[in-house]
Kinemage of the C-alpha trace (Angstrom):
@kinemage 1
@onewidth
@group {chain A} dominant
@subgroup {mainchain}
@vectorlist {calphas} color= white
{ca unk a 1} P 33.981 18.892 -10.672
{ca unk a 2} L 31.185 19.114 -13.124
{ca unk a 3} L 30.671 16.793 -16.119
{ca unk a 4} L 31.612 19.624 -18.683
{ca unk a 5} L 34.774 20.662 -16.775
{ca unk a 6} L 35.744 17.026 -16.386
{ca unk a 7} L 35.362 16.496 -20.176
{ca unk a 8} L 37.586 19.592 -20.937
{ca unk a 9} L 40.043 18.408 -18.408
{ca unk a 10} L 40.144 15.018 -19.934
{ca unk a 11} L 40.415 16.338 -23.523
{ca unk a 12} L 43.412 18.472 -22.561
{ca unk a 13} L 45.046 15.663 -20.706
{ca unk a 14} L 44.615 13.239 -23.519
{ca unk a 15} L 45.674 15.805 -26.091
{ca unk a 16} L 42.624 15.287 -28.322
{ca unk a 17} L 39.852 17.676 -29.318
{ca unk a 18} L 36.739 17.204 -27.087
{ca unk a 19} L 34.493 17.892 -30.164
{ca unk a 20} L 35.907 15.687 -32.907
{ca unk a 21} L 38.520 13.563 -31.189
{ca unk a 22} L 41.267 14.895 -33.498
{ca unk a 23} L 44.785 15.152 -32.095
{ca unk a 24} L 45.660 18.596 -30.892
{ca unk a 25} L 48.632 20.424 -32.219
{ca unk a 26} L 48.007 23.717 -30.481
{ca unk a 27} L 45.605 25.718 -28.476
{ca unk a 28} L 42.880 25.169 -31.256
{ca unk a 29} L 41.755 22.109 -33.163
{ca unk a 30} L 43.001 22.403 -36.759
{ca unk a 31} L 39.993 20.374 -38.054
{ca unk a 32} L 36.955 21.867 -36.399
{ca unk a 33} L 38.529 25.105 -34.927
{ca unk a 34} L 37.366 24.628 -31.322
{ca unk a 35} L 39.638 26.080 -28.653
{ca unk a 36} L 41.102 23.724 -26.117
{ca unk a 37} L 40.274 26.173 -23.317
{ca unk a 38} L 36.573 26.882 -22.855
{ca unk a 39} L 34.844 29.455 -20.543
{ca unk a 40} L 34.113 26.763 -17.902
{ca unk a 41} L 37.354 27.152 -15.791
{ca unk a 42} L 38.756 29.242 -12.988
{ca unk a 43} L 37.967 32.935 -13.302
{ca unk a 44} L 41.520 34.037 -12.617
{ca unk a 45} L 42.571 32.134 -15.756
{ca unk a 46} L 39.921 33.947 -17.874
{ca unk a 47} L 41.301 37.326 -16.460
{ca unk a 48} L 44.861 36.224 -17.253
{ca unk a 49} L 43.868 35.411 -20.881
{ca unk a 50} L 42.063 38.738 -21.211
{ca unk a 51} L 45.174 40.769 -20.150
{ca unk a 52} L 47.287 38.625 -22.515
{ca unk a 53} L 45.066 39.626 -25.311
{ca unk a 54} L 45.021 43.216 -24.337
{ca unk a 55} L 48.773 43.322 -23.999
{ca unk a 56} L 49.178 41.680 -27.296
{ca unk a 57} L 46.903 44.271 -28.984
{ca unk a 58} L 48.931 47.033 -27.333
{ca unk a 59} L 52.120 45.694 -28.629
{ca unk a 60} L 50.758 45.710 -32.149
{ca unk a 61} L 49.552 49.196 -31.557
{ca unk a 62} L 52.978 50.530 -30.692
{ca unk a 63} L 54.286 49.046 -33.854
{ca unk a 64} L 51.469 50.148 -36.042
{ca unk a 65} L 50.732 53.716 -35.050
{ca unk a 66} L 54.254 55.193 -35.404
{ca unk a 67} L 54.652 53.300 -38.793
{ca unk a 68} L 51.275 54.743 -39.953
{ca unk a 69} L 52.230 58.377 -39.133
{ca unk a 70} L 55.939 58.413 -40.087
{ca unk a 71} L 56.478 55.886 -42.783
{ca unk a 72} L 54.173 56.550 -45.817
{ca unk a 73} L 53.044 53.344 -47.435
{ca unk a 74} L 55.004 51.080 -45.089
{ca unk a 75} L 51.978 49.221 -43.435
{ca unk a 76} L 50.486 48.715 -46.846
{ca unk a 77} L 53.543 47.138 -48.350
{ca unk a 78} L 53.938 45.096 -45.265
{ca unk a 79} L 50.355 43.868 -45.612
{ca unk a 80} L 50.817 42.934 -49.280
{ca unk a 81} L 54.018 41.155 -48.366
{ca unk a 82} L 52.084 38.812 -46.021
{ca unk a 83} L 53.467 40.336 -42.724
{ca unk a 84} L 50.175 41.068 -41.270
{ca unk a 85} L 49.754 39.574 -37.756
{ca unk a 86} L 52.470 41.938 -36.224
{ca unk a 87} L 50.359 44.877 -36.971
{ca unk a 88} L 46.779 46.009 -36.211
{ca unk a 89} L 44.433 45.119 -39.125
{ca unk a 90} L 43.585 48.056 -41.477
{ca unk a 91} L 39.870 47.775 -40.869
{ca unk a 92} L 40.168 47.886 -37.073
{ca unk a 93} L 42.861 50.570 -37.307
{ca unk a 94} L 40.688 52.811 -39.452
{ca unk a 95} L 37.441 52.432 -37.444
{ca unk a 96} L 39.181 52.966 -34.027
{ca unk a 97} L 41.009 56.187 -35.335
{ca unk a 98} L 37.955 57.462 -37.195
{ca unk a 99} L 35.569 57.222 -34.247
{ca unk a 100} L 38.254 58.455 -31.773
{ca unk a 101} L 39.395 61.430 -33.749
{ca unk a 102} L 35.799 62.815 -34.405
{ca unk a 103} L 34.897 62.131 -30.809
{ca unk a 104} L 37.839 64.271 -29.639
{ca unk a 105} L 37.100 66.920 -32.135
{ca unk a 106} L 33.526 67.006 -30.932
{ca unk a 107} L 34.751 67.605 -27.427
{ca unk a 108} L 37.479 69.989 -28.384
{ca unk a 109} L 35.332 72.476 -30.381
{ca unk a 110} L 32.685 74.980 -29.752
{ca unk a 111} L 30.308 76.229 -32.382
{ca unk a 112} L 28.601 78.706 -30.259
{ca unk a 113} L 28.135 81.776 -32.450
{ca unk a 114} L 26.849 85.249 -31.567
{ca unk a 115} L 24.060 85.387 -34.124
{ca unk a 116} L 22.519 88.526 -32.592
{ca unk a 117} L 25.092 90.886 -34.053
{ca unk a 118} L 28.281 92.226 -32.303
{ca unk a 119} L 27.642 94.638 -29.398
{ca unk a 120} L 29.367 97.985 -29.577
{ca unk a 121} L 32.080 98.760 -27.109
{ca unk a 122} L 31.541 102.214 -25.634
{ca unk a 123} L 33.345 104.082 -22.818
{ca unk a 124} L 30.945 105.717 -20.413
{ca unk a 125} L 32.171 109.379 -20.494
{ca unk a 126} L 29.199 110.655 -18.562
{ca unk a 127} L 30.062 108.508 -15.457
{ca unk a 128} L 33.656 109.816 -15.665
{ca unk a 129} L 32.476 113.363 -15.955
{ca unk a 130} L 30.024 112.995 -13.028
{ca unk a 131} L 32.936 111.671 -10.901
{ca unk a 132} L 35.133 114.636 -11.842
{ca unk a 133} L 32.293 117.148 -11.173
{ca unk a 134} L 31.687 115.543 -7.626
{ca unk a 135} L 35.387 116.030 -6.898
{ca unk a 136} L 34.980 119.757 -7.848
{ca unk a 137} L 32.056 120.039 -5.563
{ca unk a 138} L 33.829 118.467 -2.716
{ca unk a 139} L 36.626 121.062 -3.181
{ca unk a 140} L 34.199 123.852 -3.049
{ca unk a 141} L 32.598 122.604 0.115
{ca unk a 142} L 36.139 122.339 1.652
{ca unk a 143} L 36.801 125.975 0.557
{ca unk a 144} L 33.531 127.157 2.346
{ca unk a 145} L 34.575 125.111 5.477
{ca unk a 146} L 38.005 126.732 5.581
{ca unk a 147} L 37.192 130.142 4.261
{ca unk a 148} L 38.818 131.881 7.151
{ca unk a 149} L 42.156 130.273 6.520
{ca unk a 150} L 43.570 132.145 3.594
{ca unk a 151} L 46.383 129.568 2.997
{ca unk a 152} L 43.994 126.611 2.793
{ca unk a 153} L 41.670 128.530 0.413
{ca unk a 154} L 44.644 129.349 -1.912
{ca unk a 155} L 45.777 125.748 -1.898
{ca unk a 156} L 42.261 124.465 -2.579
{ca unk a 157} L 41.774 126.967 -5.347
{ca unk a 158} L 45.049 125.823 -6.967
{ca unk a 159} L 43.863 122.161 -6.722
{ca unk a 160} L 40.434 123.183 -8.100
{ca unk a 161} L 42.159 124.841 -11.065
{ca unk a 162} L 44.282 121.854 -11.799
{ca unk a 163} L 41.336 119.533 -11.508
{ca unk a 164} L 39.269 121.581 -13.911
{ca unk a 165} L 42.256 121.385 -16.423
{ca unk a 166} L 42.441 117.600 -15.813
{ca unk a 167} L 38.825 117.290 -16.301
{ca unk a 168} L 39.017 118.994 -19.643
{ca unk a 169} L 41.917 116.818 -20.805
{ca unk a 170} L 40.290 113.558 -19.585
{ca unk a 171} L 37.055 114.469 -21.435
{ca unk a 172} L 38.919 115.267 -24.507
{ca unk a 173} L 40.762 111.958 -24.357
{ca unk a 174} L 37.684 109.946 -23.650
{ca unk a 175} L 35.964 111.545 -26.669
{ca unk a 176} L 38.814 110.643 -28.870
{ca unk a 177} L 38.833 107.119 -27.492
{ca unk a 178} L 35.102 106.765 -28.164
{ca unk a 179} L 35.669 108.144 -31.727
{ca unk a 180} L 38.231 105.210 -32.302
{ca unk a 181} L 35.861 102.785 -30.750
{ca unk a 182} L 33.205 103.871 -33.025
{ca unk a 183} L 35.336 102.943 -36.031
{ca unk a 184} L 36.099 99.531 -34.478
{ca unk a 185} L 32.441 98.923 -33.867
{ca unk a 186} L 31.577 99.813 -37.321
{ca unk a 187} L 34.021 97.269 -38.760
{ca unk a 188} L 32.851 94.649 -36.234
{ca unk a 189} L 29.257 95.028 -37.334
{ca unk a 190} L 30.227 94.576 -41.081
{ca unk a 191} L 30.176 98.208 -42.202
{ca unk a 192} L 32.779 99.447 -44.589
{ca unk a 193} L 33.178 103.157 -43.697
{ca unk a 194} L 32.609 105.040 -46.900
{ca unk a 195} L 30.847 102.102 -48.673
{ca unk a 196} L 27.339 100.984 -48.104
{ca unk a 197} L 26.528 98.913 -45.043
{ca unk a 198} L 26.837 95.105 -45.661
{ca unk a 199} L 24.535 92.474 -44.176
{ca unk a 200} L 24.748 91.725 -40.492
{ca unk a 201} L 25.663 88.381 -39.220
{ca unk a 202} L 22.199 87.552 -37.735
{ca unk a 203} L 20.041 84.697 -37.139
{ca unk a 204} L 17.856 85.433 -40.162
{ca unk a 205} L 20.937 85.440 -42.431
{ca unk a 206} L 22.184 82.063 -41.178
{ca unk a 207} L 18.783 80.573 -41.293
{ca unk a 208} L 18.187 81.821 -44.746
{ca unk a 209} L 21.582 80.435 -45.945
{ca unk a 210} L 20.922 76.955 -44.469
{ca unk a 211} L 17.426 76.929 -45.942
{ca unk a 212} L 18.692 77.852 -49.322
{ca unk a 213} L 21.387 75.138 -49.043
{ca unk a 214} L 18.830 72.480 -48.111
{ca unk a 215} L 16.646 73.487 -51.066
{ca unk a 216} L 19.468 73.351 -53.582
{ca unk a 217} L 20.566 69.917 -52.398
{ca unk a 218} L 16.992 68.676 -52.497
{ca unk a 219} L 16.558 70.080 -56.186
{ca unk a 220} L 19.857 68.842 -57.476
{ca unk a 221} L 19.988 65.243 -55.837
{ca unk a 222} L 16.526 64.236 -54.607
{ca unk a 223} L 14.285 65.227 -57.376
{ca unk a 224} L 14.451 61.871 -59.192
{ca unk a 225} L 11.371 60.885 -61.210
{ca unk a 226} L 11.805 57.048 -61.054
{ca unk a 227} L 12.139 56.858 -57.212
{ca unk a 228} L 9.436 54.791 -55.630
{ca unk a 229} L 6.626 56.746 -53.999
{ca unk a 230} L 7.484 55.343 -50.439
{ca unk a 231} L 11.232 56.431 -50.837
{ca unk a 232} L 10.196 59.826 -52.314
{ca unk a 233} L 7.920 60.347 -49.384
{ca unk a 234} L 10.746 59.414 -46.986
{ca unk a 235} L 13.127 61.897 -48.588
{ca unk a 236} L 10.530 64.730 -48.503
{ca unk a 237} L 9.914 64.124 -44.739
{ca unk a 238} L 13.638 64.318 -44.151
{ca unk a 239} L 13.938 67.482 -46.104
{ca unk a 240} L 11.017 69.080 -44.277
{ca unk a 241} L 12.480 67.999 -40.945
{ca unk a 242} L 15.725 69.659 -41.909
{ca unk a 243} L 13.963 72.943 -42.706
{ca unk a 244} L 12.181 72.819 -39.418
{ca unk a 245} L 15.308 72.164 -37.445
{ca unk a 246} L 17.153 75.200 -38.926
{ca unk a 247} L 15.760 77.423 -36.310
{ca unk a 248} L 16.945 75.087 -33.454
{ca unk a 249} L 20.462 75.140 -35.010
{ca unk a 250} L 20.501 79.012 -35.188
{ca unk a 251} L 19.639 79.092 -31.485
{ca unk a 252} L 22.352 76.530 -30.521
{ca unk a 253} L 24.935 75.792 -33.229
{ca unk a 254} L 26.497 73.004 -31.134
{ca unk a 255} L 23.404 70.856 -31.726
{ca unk a 256} L 24.448 70.773 -35.447
{ca unk a 257} L 28.099 70.192 -34.504
{ca unk a 258} L 27.172 67.276 -32.376
{ca unk a 259} L 25.106 65.659 -35.063
{ca unk a 260} L 27.560 66.481 -38.012
{ca unk a 261} L 30.676 65.175 -36.231
{ca unk a 262} L 28.663 62.114 -35.026
{ca unk a 263} L 27.610 61.334 -38.676
{ca unk a 264} L 31.039 61.988 -40.324
{ca unk a 265} L 32.565 58.625 -39.439
{ca unk a 266} L 29.662 56.880 -41.398
{ca unk a 267} L 30.303 59.271 -44.263
{ca unk a 268} L 34.001 58.343 -44.381
{ca unk a 269} L 33.087 54.696 -44.271
{ca unk a 270} L 30.755 55.253 -47.267
{ca unk a 271} L 33.549 57.192 -49.134
{ca unk a 272} L 36.224 54.453 -48.616
{ca unk a 273} L 34.914 52.008 -51.394
{ca unk a 274} L 34.354 54.934 -53.680
{ca unk a 275} L 37.955 56.157 -53.148
{ca unk a 276} L 39.233 52.593 -53.698
{ca unk a 277} L 37.325 52.349 -56.979
{ca unk a 278} L 38.917 55.695 -58.103
{ca unk a 279} L 42.425 54.176 -57.339
{ca unk a 280} L 41.325 50.977 -59.334
{ca unk a 281} L 40.480 53.212 -62.362
{ca unk a 282} L 43.633 55.419 -62.184
{ca unk a 283} L 45.908 52.311 -61.873
{ca unk a 284} L 43.807 49.829 -64.031
{ca unk a 285} L 46.870 48.791 -65.981
{ca unk a 286} L 48.724 47.845 -62.797
{ca unk a 287} L 46.321 44.874 -62.732
{ca unk a 288} L 45.891 45.045 -58.920
{ca unk a 289} L 42.901 43.580 -57.294
{ca unk a 290} L 40.167 45.961 -56.019
{ca unk a 291} L 40.810 44.700 -52.497
{ca unk a 292} L 44.390 45.888 -52.725
{ca unk a 293} L 43.157 49.415 -53.541
{ca unk a 294} L 40.951 49.159 -50.627
{ca unk a 295} L 43.639 48.383 -48.248
{ca unk a 296} L 45.469 51.501 -49.605
{ca unk a 297} L 42.293 53.572 -48.968
{ca unk a 298} L 41.924 52.168 -45.459
{ca unk a 299} L 45.530 53.074 -44.532
{ca unk a 300} L 45.346 56.530 -46.072
{ca unk a 301} L 42.109 57.356 -44.388
{ca unk a 302} L 43.478 55.937 -41.090
{ca unk a 303} L 46.414 58.371 -41.359
{ca unk a 304} L 44.030 61.301 -42.005
{ca unk a 305} L 42.133 60.419 -38.950
{ca unk a 306} L 45.294 60.014 -36.797
{ca unk a 307} L 46.358 63.464 -38.275
{ca unk a 308} L 42.985 64.973 -37.103
{ca unk a 309} L 43.529 63.464 -33.815
{ca unk a 310} L 46.971 64.798 -33.365
{ca unk a 311} L 46.033 68.253 -34.546
{ca unk a 312} L 43.405 68.356 -31.798
{ca unk a 313} L 46.056 67.377 -29.355
{ca unk a 314} L 48.438 70.176 -30.573
{ca unk a 315} L 45.626 72.666 -30.559
{ca unk a 316} L 44.572 71.671 -26.880
{ca unk a 317} L 48.148 71.847 -25.749
{ca unk a 318} L 48.728 75.373 -27.394
{ca unk a 319} L 45.531 76.525 -25.541
{ca unk a 320} L 46.602 75.024 -22.377
{ca unk a 321} L 50.013 76.718 -22.329
{ca unk a 322} L 48.801 79.910 -23.806
{ca unk a 323} L 50.504 81.880 -20.924
{ca unk a 324} L 53.855 80.281 -21.910
{ca unk a 325} L 54.717 81.763 -25.258
{ca unk a 326} L 57.531 79.464 -25.994
{ca unk a 327} L 55.566 76.232 -25.412
{ca unk a 328} L 52.587 77.568 -27.072
{ca unk a 329} L 54.476 78.608 -30.134
{ca unk a 330} L 56.067 75.198 -30.201
{ca unk a 331} L 52.709 73.476 -30.551
{ca unk a 332} L 51.613 76.061 -33.068
{ca unk a 333} L 54.551 75.294 -35.196
{ca unk a 334} L 53.889 71.634 -34.884
{ca unk a 335} L 50.360 72.153 -35.922
{ca unk a 336} L 51.591 74.025 -38.939
{ca unk a 337} L 54.098 71.270 -39.934
{ca unk a 338} L 51.348 68.655 -39.467
{ca unk a 339} L 49.266 70.528 -42.110
{ca unk a 340} L 52.237 70.525 -44.514
{ca unk a 341} L 53.055 66.804 -43.685
{ca unk a 342} L 49.552 65.432 -44.753
{ca unk a 343} L 49.670 65.991 -48.540
{ca unk a 344} L 53.384 65.174 -48.692
{ca unk a 345} L 52.630 61.821 -46.870
{ca unk a 346} L 49.815 60.946 -49.088
{ca unk a 347} L 51.773 61.732 -52.311
{ca unk a 348} L 54.730 59.722 -50.966
{ca unk a 349} L 52.495 56.803 -50.059
{ca unk a 350} L 50.953 56.662 -53.541
{ca unk a 351} L 54.496 56.748 -55.085
{ca unk a 352} L 55.838 54.052 -52.862
{ca unk a 353} L 52.956 51.663 -53.303
{ca unk a 354} L 52.245 51.972 -57.062
{ca unk a 355} L 55.920 52.417 -58.045
{ca unk a 356} L 55.350 54.810 -60.981
{ca unk a 357} L 57.418 57.950 -62.039
{ca unk a 358} L 57.403 61.126 -60.053
{ca unk a 359} L 55.576 63.079 -62.899
{ca unk a 360} L 52.772 60.667 -63.594
{ca unk a 361} L 52.332 59.958 -59.839
{ca unk a 362} L 51.927 63.716 -59.312
{ca unk a 363} L 49.369 63.924 -62.234
{ca unk a 364} L 47.397 60.965 -60.810
{ca unk a 365} L 47.667 62.339 -57.243
{ca unk a 366} L 46.362 65.809 -58.282
{ca unk a 367} L 43.404 64.250 -60.264
{ca unk a 368} L 42.424 61.933 -57.508
{ca unk a 369} L 42.868 64.588 -54.768
{ca unk a 370} L 40.712 67.146 -56.668
{ca unk a 371} L 38.009 64.540 -57.602
{ca unk a 372} L 37.861 63.189 -54.095
{ca unk a 373} L 37.759 66.613 -52.461
{ca unk a 374} L 34.676 67.362 -54.618
{ca unk a 375} L 33.070 64.064 -53.667
{ca unk a 376} L 33.977 64.718 -49.931
{ca unk a 377} L 32.437 68.266 -50.099
{ca unk a 378} L 29.235 66.594 -51.514
{ca unk a 379} L 29.263 64.013 -48.763
{ca unk a 380} L 29.707 66.688 -46.204
{ca unk a 381} L 26.800 68.667 -47.555
{ca unk a 382} L 24.550 65.543 -47.488
{ca unk a 383} L 25.863 64.904 -43.971
{ca unk a 384} L 24.775 68.389 -42.863
{ca unk a 385} L 21.370 67.738 -44.357
{ca unk a 386} L 21.114 64.473 -42.769
{ca unk a 387} L 22.245 65.823 -39.353
{ca unk a 388} L 19.649 68.542 -39.622
{ca unk a 389} L 16.910 66.101 -40.459
{ca unk a 390} L 17.945 63.959 -37.433
{ca unk a 391} L 18.068 66.539 -34.755
């Protein structure tokens, strides 16, 4: 047995810390914090500890996630009451759900767009007419072959007459079908019948819109006179890079999707302290600490991320069982109920935590929601710009 292993063994046996000789009262020394068990031991023991930790985390997860989804404000009030160890910590919960939800969204969505304009759908009447004409020619050949048999000739003439009538009816029907398809194609291509033709959904239109958006963001937020030259040069390089990458995005929109959804978790992390500050201002007379509002923000954002993850699962299930109308409709209805549940949950959570009247809670909820949506839209726009610059 090695010297280190012997020291650990003797420390455990003597019930004293090997580091500071303090009497042990548990698996860790209360004075210096050193654990009794080190890494120098049998590998099977380390594997056992690993699975113990994993199962303990799973048990907390099964308590935390249902409470987060179905009980508005419950986890936050439990945390404020001091009952924390039985649930996953708010920071770990938010980060895990944030990364997972946007990762699943990235896999579950496709931004492939037909920028080249919609192709018209047309029935090939000429091919149909050629087929009918060929049938008539075959009948005439049969008539010549059996010219001596009057009965056969009479029957072939009747068939030819019926075929000619069918040819006229089929041609008329195909012409009417093409007329209806022309109307559909006109609408698909963005033309409004009697009104003037609107712009087509083309690469040029998308590229122009993205470039205008980038320019507006640059002019509104980045043209600050007091910025240091080095920072201003860095911003200008990012803006130029975003302009140059617009063409790549129009060729393959999934490039932007991947970059955008990859950057959104960072955006939400940045938005968290801002939202907590908004809560602190809205409830300043409640005399709560800023960190309390931050816990509220963490749990509310974790719920939103969990809702996004659940919505993706409902959507995938609906697509998976699209051939079974009953099952597909069930998941569609669950998706709709989830959309309704999100604002109700957040309002209920705010009411339960801050314990104010329904009317004043509704007013503050509406104000905070509107202001935060504006900030979130701004953050999303900046995220798009950053995503374009980093392609």
